[in-house]
ZAMARGU-4260 file (C-alpha; in steps of 0.2 Angstrom, whole numbers, plus 5000, padded with zeros to 4 digits):
<rodrens>
0) 5421/5512/5512 | 5431/5510/5498 | 5442/5495/5492 | 5458/5503/5498 | 5451/5502/5515
5) 5444/5486/5516 | 5458/5477/5508 | 5468/5487/5523 | 5456/5481/5537 | 5455/5463/5530
10) 5470/5458/5537 | 5465/5462/5555 | 5448/5453/5554 | 5447/5437/5563 | 5436/5424/5549
15) 5439/5409/5540 | 5455/5407/5531 | 5453/5405/5513 | 5461/5391/5505 | 5469/5399/5490
20) 5473/5417/5491 | 5472/5427/5475 | 5479/5444/5473 | 5478/5460/5462 | 5493/5471/5466
25) 5495/5487/5460 | 5511/5489/5458 | 5517/5505/5454 | 5505/5518/5441 | 5492/5509/5431
30) 5506/5491/5430 | 5498/5480/5440 | 5498/5460/5443 | 5485/5443/5446 | 5496/5429/5459
35) 5486/5415/5469 | 5493/5408/5484 | 5488/5391/5490 | 5484/5396/5510 | 5482/5377/5518
40) 5494/5366/5519 | 5491/5350/5509 | 5494/5333/5519 | 5505/5332/5502 | 5519/5341/5491
45) 5511/5349/5477 | 5519/5342/5461 | 5506/5351/5449 | 5500/5369/5446 | 5489/5377/5461
50) 5480/5386/5449 | 5478/5376/5435 | 5463/5381/5425 | 5459/5399/5428 | 5446/5408/5419
55) 5442/5422/5424 | 5434/5445/5422 | 5442/5459/5424 | 5434/5475/5426 | 5435/5493/5429
60) 5426/5509/5430 | 5424/5507/5408 | 5445/5512/5406 | 5454/5500/5395 | 5464/5483/5405
65) 5477/5478/5393 | 5482/5459/5399 | 5501/5460/5394 | 5510/5445/5402 | 5505/5428/5408
70) 5511/5413/5416 | 5519/5403/5404 | 5512/5387/5409 | 5494/5393/5400 | 5501/5389/5386
75) 5501/5368/5381 | 5500/5359/5365 | 5481/5360/5366 | 5483/5379/5367 | 5487/5395/5373
80) 5478/5402/5385 | 5465/5417/5378 | 5466/5434/5383 | 5454/5447/5378 | 5459/5466/5383
85) 5444/5481/5385 | 5434/5490/5398 | 5431/5468/5401 | 5447/5460/5400 | 5446/5441/5402
90) 5458/5425/5404 | 5457/5407/5400 | 5473/5397/5405 | 5473/5380/5408 | 5488/5371/5414
95) 5487/5352/5407 | 5500/5340/5416 | 5501/5331/5401 | 5504/5344/5388 | 5513/5358/5395
100) 5526/5362/5410 | 5515/5366/5424 | 5524/5379/5440 | 5518/5374/5457 | 5526/5390/5464
105) 5516/5397/5477 | 5511/5409/5475 | 5509/5405/5459 | 5512/5421/5444 | 5495/5422/5434
110) 5499/5437/5424 | 5501/5455/5423 | 5490/5471/5418 | 5489/5487/5414 | 5473/5499/5420
115) 5472/5517/5424 | 5457/5518/5432 | 5447/5519/5450 | 5453/5506/5465 | 5437/5503/5472
120) 5430/5499/5454 | 5440/5488/5449 | 5437/5467/5452 | 5441/5450/5446 | 5427/5438/5445
125) 5426/5421/5442 | 5419/5413/5428 | 5419/5395/5421 | 5428/5381/5428 | 5443/5387/5441
130) 5453/5374/5448 | 5467/5369/5458 | 5476/5352/5457 | 5489/5345/5466 | 5497/5329/5463
135) 5497/5317/5480 | 5508/5300/5480 | 5491/5291/5482 | 5484/5299/5465 | 5477/5317/5459
140) 5468/5330/5470 | 5455/5341/5461 | 5451/5356/5471 | 5438/5365/5461 | 5424/5381/5459
145) 5412/5377/5447 | 5405/5390/5432 | 5389/5398/5444 | 5400/5402/5457 | 5396/5388/5470
150) 5413/5384/5482 | 5418/5364/5479 | 5430/5359/5490 | 5443/5374/5490 | 5439/5391/5496
155) 5443/5404/5486 | 5446/5424/5493 | 5451/5440/5481 | 5463/5454/5490 | 5464/5470/5481
160) 5481/5479/5486 | 5485/5497/5481 | 5501/5503/5475 | 5514/5508/5490 | 5508/5525/5488
165) 5492/5524/5488 | 5495/5518/5508 | 5506/5530/5512 | 5492/5541/5509 | 5479/5532/5521
170) 5483/5539/5537 | 5481/5558/5528 | 5463/5551/5522 | 5459/5546/5540 | 5466/5562/5548
175) 5453/5571/5534 | 5438/5561/5539 | 5441/5562/5557 | 5444/5579/5553 | 5426/5583/5546
180) 5416/5575/5560 | 5422/5584/5573
</rodrens>
């Protein structure tokens, strides 16, 4: 089953909802965007960065991946986000509320990248520290997933959305599979 089919089926399955949804969306052609959305409703208003420490890699079928743009909140006086392009692209950004301008948008734009390879080979993997930071009236609450991939208090899910043209072809692919079985 391809990742496209998994993405389409995931919407109709009954499972525990993650707290944070990271979406890798094929906007068109080889243009992609990554966003993060807090799905659970906190008992307080998120006043700081929803995905404050973002540390992940993007891999595919060996095709070159180029990060073309990212959220400016990951550039602070402590330093700019670290971007590596190539067959394995990586992004490390820290939106520090004391040394930068955090973005509390929900969903949050994280970055844009180009990738001309196969959708079923594309993978976003969390590495290093990934944290979502919220500020409540009683203080800061830090929710995270650690460098070993152990879930902290926040559960994460990554979804891949193919280009609209690919989605339009999905029924044709299902019809072809049905015809082959007969």
